Structures are given as structure tokens and as C-alpha cells.
N, C-alpha and C positions, 0 to 999 in steps of 0.2 A: 509598659506598652512601648513597642519600638516606634521610631519615627515613621517608618513605612506604613505601619498599621494605622497610626494616628492620621497621617496624610490621607490614606485610603478612606478612612471613616469620614473625614471632613469632605472629601471629594464626593462620596456617596450622598451625604446630606446636602451638599451644594447642588448636586445633580437633581435630587428629588425636589428641592426648593425651586430650581430653575424650571422644571417641568410643571410644577404647581402654579407658577406665576405666568406661564404662557397664556395668551388670551384664549378664552373659550371659543370653540368653533361655532359656526352658525348651526342651527338645528339642535338636536339633542343627543349627539353622540357622546359628549363628555360632560361631566358635571360642570356647572357654571360658576362655582365658588372655589376659592383657593383651598378651603378645607376639604371640599368634596373631591377636588382633583388630587389632593395629597393622599386621601384615603382610598381613592379609586373605587374598585368594586365592592369594598366592604363599607363604603359610606352609607349605602342604603340600609344595610343591616344595623349599623350603628345608629342611624336615625330611628329605626323601628324600636330599638332598645330605649332610646330617649322618649319616644311617644308613650311607652309603657310607664316610664318614670314620670312623665307629665300627668298621666291619669292617676298614678299613685299619689303625687303631690296634691292634686285637686281633691282626691278622696280624703287626704289627711288635713284639708283645710289650709293649705299653703299655696294660694294662687300665684303670688309673686314668684315663688320658686318654680311653679309649673310653667309660667310664661317665659322665664329665662331658659328653662329646658326646651320649651317649644321652639324658641328662636334658634337654639343650638340644633335641634332636629331639622329645622327648615334650612339651616346653613349646610348641614351634612348632606341633605338630599332635597334640594329645592325643586327638582323636576317632578317629584311625586305629588300629584294633585291632591291626594287624600289628606296630607298634612295641612295644607292650606285650608281645605274644607273643614277639617276637624277644629282648628283654632278659631276660624271665623264663626262657625256654628256655636261654639262654646260662648264666645263673646256675645253674639246676637241673641241666641235663644235661651241660654242659661243665665248669663250675667245680666242680660237685658230684659229678663222676664219680671213681671210684677211680683212674683213670689219671692224673688231674690232681692230686687232693687225697688224700694218703695218710691223713690223720687223719679218722676216721669222724665225730667231733663237728663238725669243720669242714665236712665234706660236708653234714651236717644243716643247718648254718648257711647254706650256699649255697642249699640247697633252700628254706629258710624265706625267704631273701632273694628268691628267685624267686616264691614265693607272695605275698610282700608287694607285689611289682611288679604281679602279677595283681590283687590287691585294690585297689590304687590305680587301675589301669586300668579296673576295673569302674565306678568312680565317674565316669569321664570318656569312655570309649570309646563309639563308635556301636553296637557289638555286644557288650554286656557278657556275654551268654549264652555267647559263644565263649570268653571269658576264664574264666568259671566252669567251663565244660567242660574247658578246659586244666588248671585246678586239679585236677579229678577225674583226668585222665590222669596228671598229675604224681604225685598221691598213689597211683595204681595202680602206677606205676613204683617208688615208695618201698616199697609193700607187697610187691611181687614182687622186691625187690632182694636177697633172702636176707641181710638184715642189713647190707648195704653202707652203707645210710643208716639209722642208728638212729632210731626214732621212738617218742615216748612212747606206751606202751600196746602197742607192738610192731606187727608187720605187719598184724594184724587191725584195729587202730585206724586205721591209715592207709587200709586198704581200706574201712572203714566211712565214714570222712570222704570218700573218693573217691565212694562211692555217693551220699552226701548232696549233694555238689557237683554231680554229674551230674543228679540229680533237680532241684536248684535251677536248673541251666542250662536244663533242659527247661521249667520253669515260667517262667523269665525270657524264654524264646523264645516264650511264649504257648501252651505245651502244656497239656493236661489229662490226668488219668488216665481211661482207658477203664473204665467201670463194670464191676466184677466181675473184672477181669483184672489190675489193677495196672500195666498197660502205659501208657506215655505216648504220646499221640497229638497231632497238631497240631490246635489248635482251629480250627473253621471261622471265616472272617471274619464279623464282626458286620455285620448289615444294619440300617440306621437305621430301616427300616420295622418291624422286629421289636420295637422298644422301645416 
């Protein structure tokens, strides 16, 4: 290989690395991880392939391999809400179920692990309100589980946390409280002429 080609190759890789390391813009125009920026538009496709591999590893009884693949999929496309939901639901509803985990304290740990995934996703996903709403649904499940998933403060505390999470989800989605009713309604779109 000639020196010119060698130098050009390194310059190309250096340019790609420099672009990948640029800070992510606000909003959701660009992937927020270095790996996602490096892969660009094929990052989402690569993440989809990883999720298929996650499910295959779970089906094969290799959960630790599946969790490593899930983390890779989330790094490839952290803005897709579905990946965060998939992993959190797996932890809370599958691994945290009495049919899979006999120990009640371990079930609570799996639910907390699912909640942690949702919290991480809220910082990165395109639709954080859906993840906060899922947090509420998960806590309703805990509160109505007849003690199958022990919760500090009991079922009442879990249901109170669920109600808060669902209110926060409505707020994140742009809702407001209807005066005098306490009900959440969708806020009308802002018109620039109104300001």
C-alpha cells in the first residue's frame, strides 16, 4: 500500500472518529451515543438485529448473554422507546414473576431492575412519557400483586408511586390539568401569534 493511500485511510478513520465524538445535539436529530453516531442511519437496523439475538438467547436459556446483547442494542439505538420497554418488562414481569423466581425479595430486585431500565431510558428515549407511564403500570402491578412482590410501605405505597408516575407521564407528554376537575387533558398546540 502506498504512503498516500495509507495516509488517506487514517485520515478517513480520524474524520469518522472526530464526527462520532462530537457532542450530541439537543433534541433527537442525532444518535446520542458514540456508537450510534459512528453507525449513523444503520444503527437502528443493527439494534433491531440485536433484539432478535436477545430473544434467541433468552429462548436458549442464556439470560446473561441476552442482557449483554440488550445493552449493546440500547447503545446502538438509545432513542427507540421500544427497546427500553422490552428489557424493563422482561425484568419485571418475567424474571420478577412468582413462576420464575420463588424468593419474594429477589422478585422485588427484578422489579427494581426493570424500574432502573425505565429511568435510564427516560434520559435517552424519544418518548420518555411512555417509559414513565410504564413505570406507573409496573407499580400498579406491584400494588395489586397480593404481596407477591413485597414493596416498602406495602401495596398502598406502590399504588401511590404509580399514580405519581402516571401524572408525571401526562405532564411529560404535554398535558395540563383541566381547571376544577383534576383530570389531565392534552394541551392545545401553541401558536406563535399568541405570544
